[in-house]
N, C-alpha and C positions, 0 to 999 in steps of 0.2 A: 175464571180468576181466583176462585179457592183452590184448586190444583196448582197455582202458579205460587201459592204461598202467602197469597194475601188473607187477612183477617176479616172478620165480618165488619169492622169499622173502615176498613179500607175499602170493601165491596160495597158499604153502603155510601162512601162518599163518591162513587160512580154510578150506581143505581139507586135512584130517589123511591125507595119503599120504605114500610117500617121493617125496625129489625125482627119483629116476631115474624112477618113474612118472610124476610131471608132464613130465619131459621126453619120456618117450615119447609121452605122450599130445598135446603140442604141438610134436613137431618137425615136422611137416607143416604147420603154422600160421605162415607166414611173414607177418612184421611190416612193416606199410608204412614207408617212410621217416621220415614226422611219428610214428609210434609209437617208431621208434627213436630219435628226436631227444627225445621225453618221456623215456624211459627214461635215455638219456645225460644229459639235463638233471637230472633225480633223483639219478643215481650220483654225477656232480659237485658237487651241492648236499650231498649227504650226506658226501663224501670233506673238501670245505672244512669243513664243522661239525665234521669229527672233527679235522681239522688245527687249528682254533682250539681246541676243547676239550683237545687233548693240549700245545699250546702253552701254554694258562692252566694246566694241572696241572703241566706243567714249571717253570712260573714259581712257582707256589706251594711247590712243592717246593723250588725256589732258595732261596726267602724263607725258609722253614723252616728249612733248613741255614744260613745265613747267620747267621739269630737265635740258633741254637745254639752257632756259631763266635764269635759277639761276646758271648755271655753267658762261653763259656771263657776268652776273650781277657780279659774284664773281672775274672775271680777270679783268671787267673793275673798279671795286673798288679797285684793288691793285695798278692799274694806278693813280688814282687821290686821293688815301688815304692820301698823304703829302700835297695837294693842301689845302689851306685855304679857298680858295672861295668855293671848294666843301663842305668844312665842313659847312661854314655860308648858303648855299643853302639847304644843309639837316636838318640845325636846322630852 
């Protein structure tokens, strides 16, 4: 499985052993440069996907916070709309 480009995590999903046992079994099995490239490419791809998902989640959270703040501001505006000092302050 390791020769097929699977990471330790991928192998662990299929073989129910401790990661330390897997590491011990595979420590004498060197990877070729091509296998290392495949693993690095997969790792980089997963990191990029994680960054994209995190950015999307941050954007959703920001939009939710902004919607709450807008609603609060609209409710507060109604309270002070007839106050002349409020209008002077805005000006």
